C-alpha positions as a Markdown table, in Angstrom:
| # | Residue | x | y | z |
|---|---|---|---|---|
| 1 | Unk | -8.2 | 105.0 | -112.5 |
| 2 | Unk | -5.5 | 103.3 | -114.6 |
| 3 | Unk | -5.5 | 103.3 | -118.4 |
| 4 | Unk | -6.3 | 99.6 | -118.5 |
| 5 | Unk | -9.3 | 100.0 | -116.2 |
| 6 | Unk | -10.6 | 102.9 | -118.3 |
| 7 | Unk | -10.2 | 100.8 | -121.4 |
| 8 | Unk | -12.3 | 98.0 | -119.8 |
| 9 | Unk | -15.0 | 100.5 | -119.1 |
| 10 | Unk | -14.8 | 101.8 | -122.7 |
| 11 | Unk | -13.1 | 105.1 | -121.7 |
| 12 | Unk | -10.3 | 105.9 | -124.1 |
| 13 | Unk | -9.8 | 109.7 | -123.6 |
| 14 | Unk | -7.3 | 111.0 | -121.1 |
| 15 | Unk | -8.5 | 111.8 | -117.6 |
| 16 | Unk | -7.4 | 114.6 | -115.2 |
| 17 | Unk | -4.9 | 112.2 | -113.6 |
| 18 | Unk | -2.1 | 114.1 | -115.4 |
| 19 | Unk | -2.8 | 117.2 | -113.4 |
| 20 | Unk | -1.9 | 115.3 | -110.2 |
| 21 | Unk | 1.3 | 113.6 | -111.6 |
| 22 | Unk | 4.8 | 115.1 | -112.0 |
| 23 | Unk | 5.9 | 116.3 | -115.4 |
| 24 | Unk | 7.9 | 113.8 | -117.4 |
| 25 | Unk | 5.8 | 110.8 | -116.5 |
| 26 | Unk | 3.5 | 111.1 | -119.5 |
| 27 | Unk | 4.1 | 110.6 | -123.2 |
| 28 | Unk | 2.1 | 111.7 | -126.2 |
| 29 | Unk | 1.1 | 109.0 | -128.6 |
| 30 | Unk | 1.0 | 109.5 | -132.4 |
| 31 | Unk | -2.8 | 109.8 | -132.1 |
| 32 | Unk | -2.3 | 112.9 | -129.9 |
| 33 | Unk | -3.6 | 111.3 | -126.8 |
| 34 | Unk | -1.4 | 110.8 | -123.7 |
| 35 | Unk | -0.3 | 107.7 | -121.8 |
| 36 | Unk | 1.5 | 107.3 | -118.6 |
| 37 | Unk | 5.0 | 105.9 | -119.1 |
| 38 | Unk | 4.4 | 103.2 | -116.6 |
| 39 | Unk | 1.4 | 102.0 | -118.6 |
| 40 | Unk | 3.4 | 102.2 | -121.8 |
| 41 | Unk | 6.1 | 100.0 | -120.3 |
| 42 | Unk | 3.5 | 97.5 | -119.1 |
| 43 | Unk | 2.3 | 97.4 | -122.7 |
| 44 | Unk | 5.8 | 96.6 | -124.0 |
| 45 | Unk | 6.2 | 100.1 | -125.3 |
| 46 | Unk | 3.4 | 99.7 | -127.8 |
| 47 | Unk | 1.0 | 102.6 | -128.1 |
| 48 | Unk | -2.5 | 101.0 | -127.6 |
| 49 | Unk | -4.4 | 103.5 | -129.8 |
| 50 | Unk | -2.8 | 102.5 | -133.0 |
| 51 | Unk | -0.4 | 99.6 | -132.2 |
| 52 | Unk | 2.6 | 101.8 | -133.0 |
| 53 | Unk | 5.8 | 100.1 | -131.7 |
| 54 | Unk | 8.0 | 102.7 | -130.1 |
| 55 | Unk | 11.7 | 102.2 | -130.8 |
| 56 | Unk | 13.4 | 100.6 | -127.8 |
| 57 | Unk | 16.8 | 99.1 | -127.1 |
| 58 | Unk | 18.5 | 96.1 | -125.5 |
| 59 | Unk | 17.7 | 97.1 | -122.0 |
| 60 | Unk | 13.9 | 97.0 | -122.7 |
| 61 | Unk | 14.1 | 93.9 | -124.9 |
| 62 | Unk | 16.0 | 92.0 | -122.2 |
| 63 | Unk | 13.4 | 93.0 | -119.7 |
| 64 | Unk | 10.6 | 91.9 | -121.9 |
| 65 | Unk | 12.1 | 88.6 | -122.8 |
| 66 | Unk | 14.2 | 87.2 | -120.0 |
| 67 | Unk | 12.4 | 85.6 | -117.0 |
| 68 | Unk | 12.5 | 88.1 | -114.1 |
| 69 | Unk | 14.9 | 90.2 | -116.1 |
| 70 | Unk | 17.6 | 87.8 | -115.1 |
| 71 | Unk | 20.5 | 87.2 | -117.6 |
| 72 | Unk | 24.2 | 87.0 | -117.9 |
| 73 | Unk | 25.8 | 89.5 | -120.3 |
| 74 | Unk | 28.5 | 88.3 | -122.7 |
| 75 | Unk | 31.5 | 90.3 | -123.7 |
| 76 | Unk | 30.2 | 93.4 | -122.1 |
| 77 | Unk | 33.4 | 95.4 | -122.3 |
| 78 | Unk | 34.2 | 95.2 | -126.0 |
| 79 | Unk | 34.7 | 98.6 | -127.6 |
| 80 | Unk | 35.8 | 99.9 | -131.0 |
| 81 | Unk | 39.3 | 101.2 | -131.7 |
| 82 | Unk | 40.2 | 103.4 | -134.7 |
| 83 | Unk | 41.8 | 101.2 | -137.3 |
| 84 | Unk | 41.5 | 103.8 | -140.1 |
| 85 | Unk | 42.3 | 106.9 | -138.0 |
| 86 | Unk | 39.0 | 108.2 | -139.4 |
| 87 | Unk | 38.0 | 111.9 | -139.0 |
| 88 | Unk | 35.2 | 114.0 | -140.4 |
| 89 | Unk | 33.9 | 116.9 | -138.3 |
| 90 | Unk | 35.3 | 115.0 | -135.3 |
| 91 | Unk | 37.5 | 112.0 | -134.8 |
| 92 | Unk | 36.0 | 108.5 | -134.6 |
| 93 | Unk | 37.2 | 108.0 | -131.0 |
| 94 | Unk | 35.4 | 111.2 | -130.1 |
| 95 | Unk | 32.2 | 109.9 | -131.7 |
| 96 | Unk | 32.5 | 106.6 | -129.8 |
| 97 | Unk | 33.0 | 108.4 | -126.5 |
| 98 | Unk | 30.1 | 110.8 | -127.1 |
| 99 | Unk | 27.8 | 107.8 | -127.9 |
| 100 | Unk | 29.0 | 105.9 | -124.9 |
| 101 | Unk | 28.3 | 108.9 | -122.6 |
| 102 | Unk | 24.9 | 109.6 | -124.2 |
| 103 | Unk | 23.6 | 106.0 | -124.2 |
| 104 | Unk | 25.5 | 104.3 | -121.4 |
| 105 | Unk | 26.4 | 101.5 | -123.9 |
| 106 | Unk | 29.8 | 100.3 | -125.0 |
| 107 | Unk | 28.7 | 99.8 | -128.6 |
| 108 | Unk | 25.6 | 99.2 | -130.8 |
| 109 | Unk | 25.0 | 95.6 | -129.7 |
| 110 | Unk | 24.6 | 93.7 | -126.4 |
| 111 | Unk | 24.6 | 89.9 | -126.0 |
| 112 | Unk | 23.4 | 87.8 | -123.1 |
| 113 | Unk | 22.0 | 84.4 | -122.1 |
| 114 | Unk | 19.2 | 83.6 | -119.8 |
| 115 | Unk | 15.8 | 81.9 | -119.8 |
| 116 | Unk | 12.6 | 82.7 | -121.5 |
| 117 | Unk | 9.6 | 80.9 | -119.9 |
| 118 | Unk | 12.1 | 78.5 | -118.5 |
| 119 | Unk | 13.8 | 77.8 | -121.9 |
| 120 | Unk | 17.5 | 78.7 | -122.3 |
| 121 | Unk | 18.2 | 81.4 | -124.9 |
| 122 | Unk | 21.1 | 83.5 | -126.2 |
| 123 | Unk | 20.1 | 86.9 | -127.3 |
| 124 | Unk | 22.0 | 89.6 | -129.3 |
| 125 | Unk | 20.1 | 92.9 | -129.5 |
| 126 | Unk | 21.2 | 96.0 | -131.4 |
| 127 | Unk | 20.7 | 99.6 | -130.1 |
| 128 | Unk | 19.8 | 102.2 | -132.7 |
| 129 | Unk | 20.7 | 104.9 | -130.2 |
| 130 | Unk | 24.4 | 104.1 | -130.6 |
| 131 | Unk | 25.6 | 105.7 | -133.9 |
| 132 | Unk | 22.4 | 104.6 | -135.6 |
| 133 | Unk | 22.9 | 100.9 | -134.7 |
| 134 | Unk | 25.6 | 100.8 | -137.3 |
| 135 | Unk | 27.5 | 97.6 | -137.7 |
| 136 | Unk | 31.2 | 97.9 | -137.1 |
| 137 | Unk | 33.8 | 95.4 | -136.0 |
| 138 | Unk | 32.6 | 95.3 | -132.4 |
| 139 | Unk | 29.0 | 94.5 | -133.5 |
| 140 | Unk | 30.2 | 91.8 | -135.8 |
| 141 | Unk | 32.5 | 90.3 | -133.2 |
| 142 | Unk | 29.8 | 90.3 | -130.5 |
| 143 | Unk | 27.3 | 88.6 | -132.9 |
| 144 | Unk | 30.0 | 86.0 | -133.8 |
| 145 | Unk | 30.9 | 85.4 | -130.2 |
| 146 | Unk | 27.3 | 85.0 | -129.2 |
| 147 | Unk | 26.9 | 82.4 | -131.9 |
| 148 | Unk | 30.0 | 80.6 | -130.6 |
| 149 | Unk | 28.5 | 80.5 | -127.2 |
| 150 | Unk | 25.2 | 79.2 | -128.6 |
| 151 | Unk | 27.2 | 76.5 | -130.5 |
| 152 | Unk | 29.2 | 75.5 | -127.4 |
| 153 | Unk | 26.2 | 75.2 | -125.1 |
| 154 | Unk | 23.7 | 74.0 | -127.8 |
| 155 | Unk | 21.5 | 77.0 | -126.9 |
| 156 | Unk | 19.0 | 78.6 | -129.4 |
| 157 | Unk | 20.0 | 82.0 | -130.6 |
| 158 | Unk | 17.8 | 85.1 | -131.1 |
| 159 | Unk | 19.0 | 88.1 | -133.0 |
| 160 | Unk | 17.1 | 91.4 | -132.6 |
| 161 | Unk | 18.2 | 93.7 | -135.4 |
| 162 | Unk | 17.8 | 97.5 | -135.5 |
| 163 | Unk | 20.4 | 99.2 | -137.7 |
| 164 | Unk | 21.1 | 101.9 | -140.2 |
| 165 | Unk | 23.7 | 99.6 | -141.9 |
| 166 | Unk | 27.5 | 99.5 | -142.0 |
| 167 | Unk | 29.6 | 101.9 | -139.9 |
| 168 | Unk | 31.3 | 104.1 | -142.5 |
| 169 | Unk | 34.1 | 105.1 | -140.1 |
| 170 | Unk | 35.4 | 101.5 | -140.4 |
| 171 | Unk | 34.8 | 101.2 | -144.2 |
| 172 | Unk | 35.8 | 97.7 | -145.5 |
| 173 | Unk | 36.3 | 96.3 | -141.9 |
| 174 | Unk | 32.6 | 97.0 | -141.3 |
| 175 | Unk | 31.5 | 95.2 | -144.5 |
| 176 | Unk | 33.7 | 92.2 | -143.6 |
| 177 | Unk | 31.3 | 91.6 | -140.6 |
| 178 | Unk | 28.6 | 90.5 | -143.1 |
| 179 | Unk | 30.7 | 87.5 | -144.2 |
| 180 | Unk | 32.0 | 86.7 | -140.7 |
| 181 | Unk | 28.5 | 86.6 | -139.1 |
| 182 | Unk | 27.0 | 84.7 | -142.1 |
| 183 | Unk | 29.7 | 82.0 | -141.8 |
| 184 | Unk | 29.1 | 81.6 | -138.1 |
| 185 | Unk | 25.4 | 81.2 | -138.7 |
| 186 | Unk | 26.2 | 78.4 | -141.3 |
| 187 | Unk | 28.0 | 76.6 | -138.5 |
| 188 | Unk | 25.0 | 77.1 | -136.2 |
| 189 | Unk | 22.7 | 75.6 | -138.9 |
| 190 | Unk | 25.0 | 72.6 | -139.5 |
| 191 | Unk | 24.9 | 71.9 | -135.7 |
| 192 | Unk | 21.1 | 72.2 | -135.9 |
| 193 | Unk | 21.0 | 74.8 | -133.2 |
| 194 | Unk | 17.9 | 77.0 | -133.7 |
| 195 | Unk | 18.3 | 80.6 | -134.9 |
| 196 | Unk | 15.4 | 83.1 | -134.8 |
| 197 | Unk | 15.8 | 86.5 | -136.4 |
| 198 | Unk | 13.6 | 89.4 | -135.3 |
| 199 | Unk | 13.7 | 92.5 | -137.5 |
| 200 | Unk | 12.6 | 95.8 | -135.8 |
| 201 | Unk | 12.4 | 99.4 | -137.1 |
| 202 | Unk | 14.7 | 100.0 | -138.9 |
| 203 | Unk | 16.6 | 97.0 | -140.2 |
| 204 | Unk | 18.7 | 98.2 | -143.2 |
| 205 | Unk | 22.0 | 97.9 | -145.1 |
| 206 | Unk | 24.5 | 95.2 | -144.4 |
| 207 | Unk | 22.6 | 93.8 | -141.5 |
| 208 | Unk | 19.6 | 93.0 | -143.7 |
| 209 | Unk | 22.0 | 91.6 | -146.3 |
| 210 | Unk | 23.5 | 89.2 | -143.8 |
| 211 | Unk | 22.4 | 87.8 | -140.4 |
| 212 | Unk | 19.0 | 89.5 | -140.3 |
| 213 | Unk | 17.6 | 87.4 | -143.2 |
| 214 | Unk | 19.2 | 84.1 | -142.3 |
| 215 | Unk | 17.0 | 82.8 | -139.5 |
| 216 | Unk | 15.2 | 79.5 | -139.3 |
| 217 | Unk | 12.4 | 81.9 | -138.7 |
| 218 | Unk | 12.6 | 85.5 | -140.0 |
| 219 | Unk | 10.0 | 87.6 | -138.1 |
| 220 | Unk | 9.4 | 91.3 | -137.7 |
| 221 | Unk | 7.5 | 93.8 | -135.6 |
| 222 | Unk | 4.6 | 95.7 | -137.2 |
| 223 | Unk | 5.5 | 98.6 | -139.3 |
| 224 | Unk | 9.2 | 97.9 | -139.3 |
| 225 | Unk | 11.3 | 99.4 | -142.1 |
| 226 | Unk | 13.3 | 96.5 | -143.6 |
| 227 | Unk | 15.5 | 96.8 | -146.7 |
| 228 | Unk | 19.0 | 97.1 | -148.1 |
| 229 | Unk | 19.3 | 100.5 | -149.9 |
| 230 | Unk | 17.0 | 103.4 | -149.2 |
| 231 | Unk | 13.9 | 103.9 | -151.3 |
| 232 | Unk | 15.3 | 107.0 | -153.0 |
| 233 | Unk | 18.4 | 105.1 | -154.2 |
| 234 | Unk | 16.3 | 102.2 | -155.5 |
| 235 | Unk | 13.9 | 104.6 | -157.2 |
| 236 | Unk | 16.7 | 106.4 | -159.0 |
| 237 | Unk | 18.4 | 103.1 | -159.9 |
| 238 | Unk | 15.5 | 101.4 | -161.5 |
| 239 | Unk | 13.8 | 104.6 | -162.8 |
| 240 | Unk | 10.4 | 103.6 | -161.5 |
| 241 | Unk | 8.0 | 104.6 | -158.7 |
| 242 | Unk | 8.0 | 102.1 | -155.8 |
| 243 | Unk | 4.9 | 100.2 | -154.6 |
| 244 | Unk | 2.9 | 101.6 | -151.7 |
| 245 | Unk | 4.3 | 100.4 | -148.4 |
| 246 | Unk | 7.6 | 99.2 | -150.0 |
| 247 | Unk | 10.1 | 97.9 | -147.5 |
| 248 | Unk | 7.5 | 97.7 | -144.6 |
| 249 | Unk | 7.2 | 94.5 | -142.7 |
| 250 | Unk | 3.7 | 94.1 | -144.0 |
| 251 | Unk | 4.9 | 94.4 | -147.6 |
| 252 | Unk | 7.7 | 91.9 | -147.0 |
| 253 | Unk | 5.3 | 89.4 | -145.4 |
| 254 | Unk | 2.9 | 89.7 | -148.4 |
| 255 | Unk | 5.8 | 89.0 | -150.8 |
| 256 | Unk | 7.3 | 86.0 | -148.8 |
| 257 | Unk | 10.4 | 87.6 | -147.4 |
| 258 | Unk | 9.5 | 87.1 | -143.8 |
| 259 | Unk | 7.6 | 84.3 | -142.0 |
| 260 | Unk | 5.2 | 86.4 | -139.8 |
| 261 | Unk | 4.8 | 89.6 | -138.0 |
| 262 | Unk | 4.6 | 89.6 | -134.2 |
| 263 | Unk | 3.2 | 92.2 | -131.9 |
| 264 | Unk | 5.8 | 93.1 | -129.2 |
| 265 | Unk | 3.2 | 92.5 | -126.5 |
| 266 | Unk | 3.1 | 88.8 | -127.7 |
| 267 | Unk | 6.8 | 88.5 | -128.4 |
| 268 | Unk | 7.8 | 86.4 | -125.4 |
| 269 | Unk | 5.0 | 84.0 | -126.0 |
| 270 | Unk | 5.7 | 83.7 | -129.7 |
| 271 | Unk | 9.4 | 83.2 | -129.2 |
| 272 | Unk | 8.7 | 80.5 | -126.6 |
| 273 | Unk | 6.4 | 78.7 | -129.1 |
| 274 | Unk | 9.0 | 78.8 | -131.8 |
| 275 | Unk | 11.6 | 77.4 | -129.4 |
| 276 | Unk | 9.3 | 74.5 | -128.5 |
| 277 | Unk | 8.6 | 73.8 | -132.2 |
| 278 | Unk | 12.3 | 73.9 | -133.2 |
| 279 | Unk | 13.2 | 71.6 | -130.3 |
| 280 | Unk | 11.1 | 68.8 | -131.8 |
């Protein structure tokens, strides 16, 4: 009996099905209970017991959003070079190659266009698994080029942010991406092309200080950490204890920094509704 069938019958505890399934097909939820990975995928990678949104990447978001998982990727082969010849415990090119091998990604963002419930949409999605989703020159360039495509085709733009901030190996070149992407979004606004910003866990640093907070609608997933500097830095700077839940999506919603929180299970429907509203 599937998890969904058991839920309909009021059965929430795991069954003995796990004994008959190969290892690696089950995942433990924060509650301690288990869920089949297929069922977790069907629930948009949201744990049903406590609504915890598991961190996912561009592959999963594209599958959730684009009709029939059909899309055309943009600028798929852009990769970082090493402008500063940066080295710490290993060289920057080595870190890039290691991350590419580990994740199968070229860098920390992917861009694509396709349709969502029949409506055209350009999407840029960040991947935290690639050097913490840090924003370097490639991420900024891919965001900028995706906006250019949205401008050229008059297609709404969705940004899915998930980042630890600027990429220190590129120093000032990384910080320059904040200004570049913000300027591109100003052009998008002038052309009256809709822009929706979705903040996921975590959205921090220069990403928060630039494109993540500039949407026509700024929305977030439940429980997402959203902020610029870390809580410890802020606490030590102002010399005061921080409010409970500080920098959570729920706290930001309560204080007017975002427009609403959307459960990932309902994400495609909500984005479709916003596109319909912004088209009028």
